[in-house]
C-alpha positions in Angstrom: -13.2 36.3 21.7 -15.8 33.7 22.5 -19.4 35.0 23.0 -22.8 33.7 23.7 -25.5 35.1 21.3 -28.6 36.5 22.9 -30.4 36.8 19.6 -30.0 35.5 16.1 -27.2 37.3 14.3 -26.9 36.9 10.5 -23.9 34.8 9.5 -23.1 34.0 13.1 -25.8 31.9 14.7 -28.9 31.7 16.9 -29.8 32.3 20.5 -27.5 30.5 22.9 -24.8 29.6 20.3 -21.2 30.1 21.5 -19.2 31.5 18.7 -15.7 33.0 18.2 -15.6 36.4 16.7 -13.0 39.1 16.4 -12.5 41.2 19.5 -13.4 44.5 17.8 -16.7 43.1 16.4 -17.6 41.9 19.9 -16.6 45.0 21.8 -17.9 47.6 19.3 -21.0 46.0 17.9 -22.4 42.9 19.7 -21.8 43.7 23.4 -22.9 47.4 23.3 -26.1 46.4 21.5 -26.9 43.6 23.9 -26.8 41.0 21.2 -24.2 38.8 23.0 -22.4 38.1 26.3 -18.8 37.2 26.9 -18.5 33.5 27.1 -17.1 33.0 30.6 -18.4 30.6 33.3 -20.4 33.3 35.2 -22.2 34.5 32.0 -22.9 30.9 30.9 -24.7 30.2 34.2 -26.6 33.5 34.0 -27.6 32.7 30.4 -28.8 29.2 31.2 -30.8 30.5 34.2 -32.5 33.1 31.9 -32.6 31.0 28.7 -36.4 30.3 28.8 -37.2 34.0 29.4 -34.9 35.2 26.6 -36.3 32.7 24.2 -39.9 33.6 25.1 -39.2 37.3 24.7 -37.6 36.6 21.3 -40.6 34.5 20.2 -43.0 37.3 21.2 -40.9 39.9 19.3 -40.8 37.6 16.3 -44.6 37.1 16.3 -45.1 40.9 16.5 -42.7 41.4 13.6 -44.5 38.7 11.5 -47.8 40.5 12.1 -46.2 43.8 11.0 -44.8 42.0 8.0 -48.3 41.5 6.8 -48.7 45.3 6.4 -45.6 45.3 4.2 -47.1 42.8 1.7 -46.7 44.1 -1.8 -45.2 47.4 -0.4 -44.1 49.8 -3.0 -42.3 53.1 -2.7 -42.1 55.6 -5.5 -39.4 58.3 -5.3 -39.4 61.1 -7.9 -35.9 62.5 -8.5 -34.1 64.6 -11.1 -31.7 62.8 -13.3 -29.5 63.2 -16.4 -30.6 62.0 -19.8 -28.7 58.7 -19.2 -30.7 58.0 -16.0 -28.0 58.9 -13.5 -29.5 60.7 -10.5 -28.2 64.1 -9.5 -28.0 62.7 -6.0 -28.4 59.2 -4.6 -31.3 57.7 -2.8 -30.2 56.9 0.7 -31.7 55.0 3.6 -33.1 58.3 5.0 -35.1 58.8 1.9 -36.6 55.3 2.0 -37.5 55.7 5.7 -39.3 58.9 5.0 -41.3 57.3 2.2 -42.1 54.3 4.2 -43.2 56.4 7.2 -45.4 58.5 4.9 -47.1 55.2 3.9 -47.8 54.5 7.6 -45.0 51.9 8.3 -42.9 52.2 11.4 -39.3 51.7 10.3 -36.0 52.7 11.8 -32.6 53.3 10.1 -31.1 50.1 11.4 -33.9 48.1 9.9 -33.4 49.1 6.3 -30.7 47.2 4.5 -29.4 49.0 1.4 -26.4 47.2 -0.1 -25.3 50.2 -2.0 -26.8 53.7 -2.7 -29.3 53.9 -5.5 -27.8 56.2 -8.2 -29.9 55.7 -11.2 -33.6 55.5 -12.1 -35.3 52.1 -12.1 -36.9 49.4 -9.9 -35.0 48.1 -6.9 -35.7 45.6 -4.1 -34.7 46.7 -0.6 -34.7 44.5 2.4 -36.3 45.6 5.7 -35.4 43.6 8.8 -38.3 43.8 11.2 -36.7 41.2 13.5 -33.4 39.2 13.1 -35.6 36.3 11.8 -38.2 38.3 9.9 -37.4 40.3 6.7 -39.6 41.8 4.0 -38.8 43.1 0.6 -40.0 46.6 -0.5 -40.0 47.5 -4.2 -38.5 50.9 -4.7 -39.4 52.7 -7.9 -37.1 55.7 -8.7 -38.3 57.8 -11.6 -38.2 61.3 -13.0 -42.0 61.8 -13.1 -45.1 60.0 -11.9 -45.9 59.0 -15.5 -42.5 57.5 -15.9 -42.9 55.6 -12.5 -46.2 54.2 -13.7 -44.5 53.0 -17.0 -41.7 51.3 -15.0 -44.2 49.5 -12.8 -45.8 48.1 -16.0 -42.5 46.7 -17.1 -41.4 49.3 -19.7 -37.7 50.0 -19.8 -37.9 53.8 -19.7 -34.2 54.4 -20.5 -34.3 52.2 -23.6 -37.3 54.1 -24.8 -35.6 57.4 -24.2 -32.5 56.3 -26.2 -34.8 55.0 -29.1 -36.6 58.4 -29.2 -33.2 60.2 -29.2 -32.0 58.1 -32.0 -35.1 58.9 -34.1 -34.8 62.7 -33.5 -31.0 63.2 -33.3 -28.1 62.2 -35.4 -26.9 63.2 -38.8 -29.2 63.8 -41.8 -28.5 64.1 -45.5 -28.9 67.9 -45.1 -25.9 68.0 -42.7 -22.9 69.8 -44.2 -19.8 69.8 -42.0 -18.3 72.8 -43.9 -21.3 75.0 -43.5 -21.2 78.3 -41.8 -22.6 78.2 -38.3 -26.3 79.2 -38.4 -26.6 78.9 -42.2 -29.2 76.5 -43.5 -28.6 74.1 -46.5 -31.0 76.0 -48.8 -29.2 79.3 -48.3 -25.9 77.7 -49.1 -27.3 76.1 -52.2 -28.6 79.4 -53.4 -25.2 81.0 -52.8 -23.5 78.2 -54.7 -25.8 78.5 -57.7 -26.0 82.3 -57.8 
C-alpha cells in the first residue's frame, strides 16, 4: 500500500514522503496512529493544502522535545533488584519499571517513548533510548544492582560480577584438608586421631 507520511517514521522516511509499506503495517499501525494517509489523489491534495501547517506543528513539537531533552542530560536511573550469585535477576527489568523510575526523577515519559530492545535480565549498566519526538532521542543510563553500594561501584567502573567470582574463588574450592572419603560432619583432625589411635 502506498502512503503519505505525516511525521518522520524510523526506517521509512520523513514528512510528505510517499512510501510503499505492507498493508497490515499501514492498517494496524500507521493509519490508526495518524502517522500516515493513504496515497490517493484526494489525500495528496489535502496533504499539499495542509503541508505548511503540518510542518510547523512538527517543528514546534520538535523544539519542545529538544528543550525537554536538556533535562535528560546525563540522566541515570538506579534500580535495586534481587539476583542470583551469577548476576541473573529473579525477574526482568521491563519498560514499566524504567518509566516509574524516570517519573520519580521528575521526567514525563510514556510507555511508547521508551525503546527497550530486550528485557534486562542481569545486573550491570545499560543504555536505554527514550524517543521524545520522532527526530529527538536521548539515552538514559540504567544501573541495575543488588544494593546501593554495588550500584555505586558499578558507576565507578568496577565489574561487580568479576569481583564476586574472585572472592568466591578465594573462599571456596578444595583445600589440602579435604578428604573425599571422610564421614559427613567429621573434621580432618578427628579422623587423624582415629587413624593413629
